[in-house]
N, C-alpha and C positions, 0 to 999 in steps of 0.2 A: 124432459123427459116425460114420456106418458107409459103407464103400465096398466094392461087390462088384464083381468083373471079369465082365462077360457076354461080352467078347471081345477079342481082341488080335492085331493082323497086323502082319507087318514085312515091307515089300517093298523096302526100300532096297537090297539087293543085287541083286535080280532089275532093278528100275528102271535101276540103274548099269549094269549088263551091257548093256542094250539100247542105253545110249548109249556104250559102249565096248567094241564086241563082237570086237574085235582082242584082248583081253586075256585072258591066260590066267587060271585060277583062283587061281594063289598071287600073281598080280599085282594081284588087286582089293582096295581099301582094306578096313580093318575097318570094322564099325559105328560104333566109336569115333570112326575117321577121317571118317566121314562126317558123324557128328553135330557133329564140331567144325568142319566147313565152313559150317553155319549156313544152308544153301539150300533151294529148295524141295522137293528130295529127302527131306529131314526129314519131309515131311508124308506121305509113304507109310508112315510107322509111325503106326499108330492105336490106339484102345483105346475100347470102349465099356464104361461103368461104369454100376451102379445105385449112386445115392446117398442116404443118409438125413441129413437135415440140417436146419438152420432155414430157415424162408422167408426171411430177410435173408440168408443165405449163397447161396441158390438165386437171389436175383434179382439180387445183385452177379455172379454166375457167368454166369447167361443174358445178361447184356448184351455179352458179348465177341463178337466175329467173329475168324475162322470158328468155329462150334460147332453142331452140332446137338442139339436137347434137345426132350424131351417129360417133361411134368410129370403125378403124381396129381392128379384134378381132387377138389377138396373136395366135390363134388355127389356123389361116388361112394360116399362113407362117411359113416356117422352120427356125428355129434359126441356122444361120449361119453368117459369117462376112459380106456377101454380104447384108443380108436382116436386120441385128440388127446392129444399129450404135448409135454412142452417139451424144447429141445435142451441138456440140463443141462451136456454138456461144453463148449459153446461159452459157457454162462453163467457156468461157473467160469472159463473162460480169459479172458474180458473184465471178470469183476467177481471176481477171487480171495477167497476167504473171506468172500463178502458173502451171509449167509443172510438178511439184510433184502432183497435184491435178488429172491432166488429166491422168498421167501415173497410178495412184491409181484405177480410174474410168474404164480404158482400160483393167486393170487387173481383177476387178471385172466382166466386160462384157465377158472377154476371159473365166474366170470359168465357167459361166453360159453356154457357148457355149459347152465347153469342157464336162460339165455334161450331156447334151443333146447328145452328139455324143456317150457317154459312155453307153447310154441306158436309161437314167431315163427319167420319163413322162414330156414332154414338160410343160404339166398344172400346174404341181408342181413347176418345176424349174423356172416358169416365176416370181415366188415371188421374186426371188433374183436378177432380174434386177435392175439396179441402176434407181433412179427416174429420172435421166438425161439421159434415153436412149431415142433416138428418136423414136416417133410414128406418126400416121395420124388419120386425123378426119375431119368430115364437122360440120359446125354451120350453122344455121340460125337465125338472130338476128335483131333487130331493131336499128336504129342508135342512138336513145336516150339510149338505154340499153348499146349499145358498146362503147359510149363515158364514160358513168358512169363506166363501167369495167376498161377502161384505166385509169380512174381517180383513182380508187381504186388500181389498181396495182401501181400507180406511188406514192401513199402515202403509202403502206404496202408491197410492194415487186418491190422496184424501178427498179433493174438489168433486171428482166422479163419484166417490163413495157418498159424499153428502146428497148429490142430486140423486142418486140411486135410491138411498134410504128414505129420503123425504117422499119420494114418488111411490114407494111401498106403503109407508105409514098414513100417507094423506089418501091413497085409495079407498074407495067406498066398498071393495069387493073384500075386505077384511083378509088381506092375503097374509100377514103376518103382524101381530101387534109388537109394541117396544117391550112389553113384559115378557112375550114368548121369545123373543129376540136376545134378550139379556140373559134368559134361562139356559140357553144353548152353551156347550163349552166350545170353544173357539180355537181354530188351527190357521197358523199362516202358512198358506200355500204356494208363496213366491218362489220357494226354490225347484217347485214342480212345474212352473210355467215360464219361467225365466232361464237364461242361458247360463251355465257355470262355467268355469275354467276348463272342465272336463269335455262340455259341448264343444266349445270354441277349439279345443285341442285336437278333436277328430281330424286325421290324417287325410281324408278323401271324403267325396260327395256321398258315397256308397261304402259305408263300412258294415263288414257281416261279422257274424258271431254266431254260431251254430244256425239256427233258422231265423235269426233275427237281424234285420237290417237297421242301421242308424243312415237316415237320409239327412244330409246337412246340405242346405242351399240358400240362397238369397232370392228374396220374392219382394215384389213390389205390392204395397199396400191393396192395390186393386184386385189381386190376386187371392190375396192373404185369408179371406173368409173360406174360401173354398178349399185351400189346403189346411187350415186349422180345423176344419170341423168333422175331419175323418174320425169317426166315433172308434175306429177299430186301432188307433194307434194312440201312443203318447205324445204330445206336442210341446216343443219349448220355443218361446217366441221372442225375439230381442225386443219387440215393442214393450214388453214389460220391463225390461232393463232401461230402456230409453224413458219409458214415464216416471220411472223411480229416480233416476238421476236428474231429469229437468222436464217436466210434464209442461211447464210454459212454453218451452221453446218447440217442443214434439207436434203439440196440439196446433201450432200454426202452420205445419206442414200439410202437404196434399198427398193424394193416393199414389203419387209417382214414388215415394219414399221406398227405399230399398234396404231390407232388413233381413237378417239371419234368422231361419227357421230350421229347427231338428225335429225330425220325428223318427220315433222308435218303434219299428213295424215288424210283423212276422212276414217271412217270405210268402206265403200263401195270401197274407192281405197286400203285400206288395203288388202279387200277379191282379189281385181284385182292383187294386187301386190304377193299375196300368190299364186293363180293361176299361175302366169306367172313364178315364181321362184321355183314352184315345178315341173315344166313341164321338161321333159327328157332332153332338151338342156341345162339346167341351171348348176351352177357349185355349187354343193350341196353335194359331197362325202365325204368330212371330216366335222367333228364337233369341228371346229375351226374357227377363226376369220377370215380364207379366204374361207368362204364357206357361202352359204344362208341357209344352215341347222342351222348354229350358231344363225342367225339372227331369224328365222321362226320355229324353234323347238316347243316352246311352243304352237303356233298358231295349228300347224301339228300332235302332239303327241297325243291328244285327238280325232281325227278324227278316224272313222272306215275306214276299206278298202273301202267300197263302198262311202263313203263320200269323201275320198280322191281322188278317180276316178272320181268322179261327179263334183268336183271342179276343176279339170285341164281344160284346156283351151278346149280342144277336148270332155271332158266328159266322157272320156274312149271309145269314138267310133272312129274307124280307118278312117271312112268316113269324119269326121269332123275336120281333122288335119289343124293347122292354120301354121305350119312351116314346111309343107311338102316340100316346095322349099328349105329350108335350109337343109333337110334331105336327099336329092337325094344326095349329094356329099359323105356323110356318107355311104349310100347303095353302092355307086360305089366305095368305099374304098379311093376316094382322099382327104377325109379329116380323121382324123386319130381316132375321136371318135366313137363309136357305136351309131346305127340309133334307133329310139326311137322304142320299142317292141309293143306297140299300133298300130303305123302306119304299121309296117310290119307284125302284128300279129305273134309275135314269142317271148314267154315269155321267151327263153332261154337268150334272149339278156341281160336280167337282170343279170343273173348269169354272163355273160361275162364282163359285166362293174364291178361288185362286184370283180371279181377276178382280174381284169387289175389293178385297182384303189384303192385295199384294202380297200373299202367304208367303213364306220362304222357310218355313218350319221343317225339322225332321218329321214331325208327324204327319204335316200335309203333304210333304213330298212323297211320304209313304202312302198316302191315301191316293195319290196321284199315279204311283205305280201301280195300284189295285184297278184301276179304271177299266182296264181289257177284262177283268174278272166279274165286272158288274154287267150284267145282261139287260139292255134297253127293252121294257115291255111297255108297248102302248096301250095296254089292257090294264094296267094296274090301275086300279080305282082312284088312287091318290095321284099318280103321274097324270090321270086325264084331268082332274081337277086342276092340278097346278098348270098344267099346258094350258087349259083353256082360260084360266085368270091371267096368264102371261101373254096370250094372244089379245086379250080384251085390253091390256095395259099397253101393248106394243112392246114388250120386252121379252119375246119369244126366241132371243138368240141361241140359248142353249138347249132348245127342245126341238122344234119344228126344222130349224135351219141344220140341224146336225145329225137327222134321222138318217140320212142318205149313207152315213159313215158306219153305221151299226151293221 
């Protein structure tokens, strides 16, 4: 595990001064005194970190609230031995002196790379990555929460706690010292991130109470990071139950493992979630528990085509695209997935995605029904670039050959 400091800010003294304007500087409590109070003021000391760890550690960490996270997408890198590696320090901590385990995980990783090299879609193959495959992500977190997270790992996932703590203390960036860590009062957050009997006893996948929803669903680990990083909801993750019961068994599994997740979310936030995860960039091609369509199919299925387009972040308008910056690499063919048909005003991209990924999901089928409502525009600047590059590569099936249909 590698931890790099991006930014660190400590406003505790400044905030305390605002609440006690009559105090002289010499009468202000020290930072150590403020930390011992264990009050919301501790949340005004924050840190942003760039972390390299296993997928397993990342998904356990992402479940906590409050925390701001952003992860590297496996879509942006090519699977090969230079880019995809195992988190060996975590393996050695979980399985001390076990070369047999290391060899097994290395063999599992080699199989994934071989499948990609043989032509299988990387988006589908990634679910076979071992949970102890290395990945990268960034977090922004206050120190009060950071210490409580460390404490929860110590009580329920000790080997990963040890790796995490060593990485923090051995960092040259002065993120947190042992003395400061020991000063904080600590709270076990396990009940907030693991599933309880009440969570398991929910009678349906969508349970409403007033304007609040409880969404219970099974999700494969290759989709888990997307689901659990919703900042506007409280997440309960069965992965925490699993590592608490038997970390050694769970850590040997791959991202194809299917686990229960429960999200407690307001109705307005559910609408926002649906809008975001039916957007073209999302992972929704299959109707299984590695797809957003599996989670949102009941919400989407009753929408008309016009309702579906209207609820998208862009509202079906190419001039209002919120992910234009992320689509440009697709348009230039530097990213493997096809660009949004609304943005480039080319409805035949829908057929391309359907054919390439053998899409059979509720969301993808809704996109296909919307095809007649997306006008082809040969003068769209992005459509021109994409079409020209397709002509150069000889993969122009869904552009020039279909123009006569418009």
